[in-house]
C-alpha positions as CSV (number, residue, x, y, z in Angstrom):
1,M,112.9,114.9,110.1
2,T,113.3,113.4,113.5
3,G,112.9,110.1,115.1
4,C,109.5,109.4,116.7
5,D,109.6,109.1,120.5
6,D,105.9,108.2,121.1
7,R,106.3,104.8,119.4
8,N,102.8,105.3,117.8
9,S,104.6,106.2,114.6
10,F,107.8,105.4,112.8
11,N,109.7,106.2,109.7
12,I,109.9,104.1,106.6
13,L,113.4,104.3,105.1
14,A,114.7,102.8,101.9
15,Y,118.4,101.9,101.8
16,R,120.9,100.6,99.4
17,R,123.9,98.7,100.8
18,E,127.4,99.5,99.7
19,G,128.4,96.9,97.1
20,G,124.9,95.6,97.0
21,E,122.2,95.8,94.4
22,G,118.7,97.0,94.8
23,W,116.8,98.8,97.5
24,H,115.6,97.5,100.9
25,I,112.8,99.0,103.0
26,E,112.9,99.2,106.8
27,E,110.6,100.5,109.5
28,T,112.6,102.4,112.2
29,W,112.3,105.1,114.8
30,A,115.7,106.5,113.7
31,D,116.1,109.5,111.4
32,L,118.2,109.2,108.2
33,D,121.6,110.1,109.7
34,T,121.1,107.9,112.8
35,F,120.0,105.0,110.7
36,K,123.0,105.3,108.4
37,A,125.4,105.5,111.3
38,N,123.8,102.6,113.1
39,R,124.1,100.4,110.0
40,G,127.8,101.3,109.6
41,N,128.3,100.4,113.3
42,I,127.1,96.9,112.8
43,G,129.3,96.4,109.7
44,M,126.5,96.8,107.1
45,P,127.2,100.3,105.7
46,C,124.6,102.0,103.4
47,A,125.6,103.6,100.2
48,E,122.4,105.7,100.3
49,V,119.4,106.1,102.5
50,R,116.1,107.8,101.5
51,F,113.0,108.8,103.5
52,V,109.9,107.1,102.2
53,G,107.2,108.1,104.6
54,T,105.8,107.8,108.2
55,V,103.5,105.1,109.4
56,W,101.0,105.8,112.2
57,R,99.6,103.1,114.3
58,L,96.1,103.6,115.7
59,G,94.7,102.0,118.7
């Protein structure tokens, strides 16, 4: 899976924060590894990240 450069589509990722409960959903152009690294860089590390799907915007 790669990030989407055309901005007409993006990834839906589910992540669980370290020490947190439950899953959160986020729309992003990043792939799994990039998303996880970016969250760690802002002090919000993820215990786990999963790919949910891709959303395409029409129009």
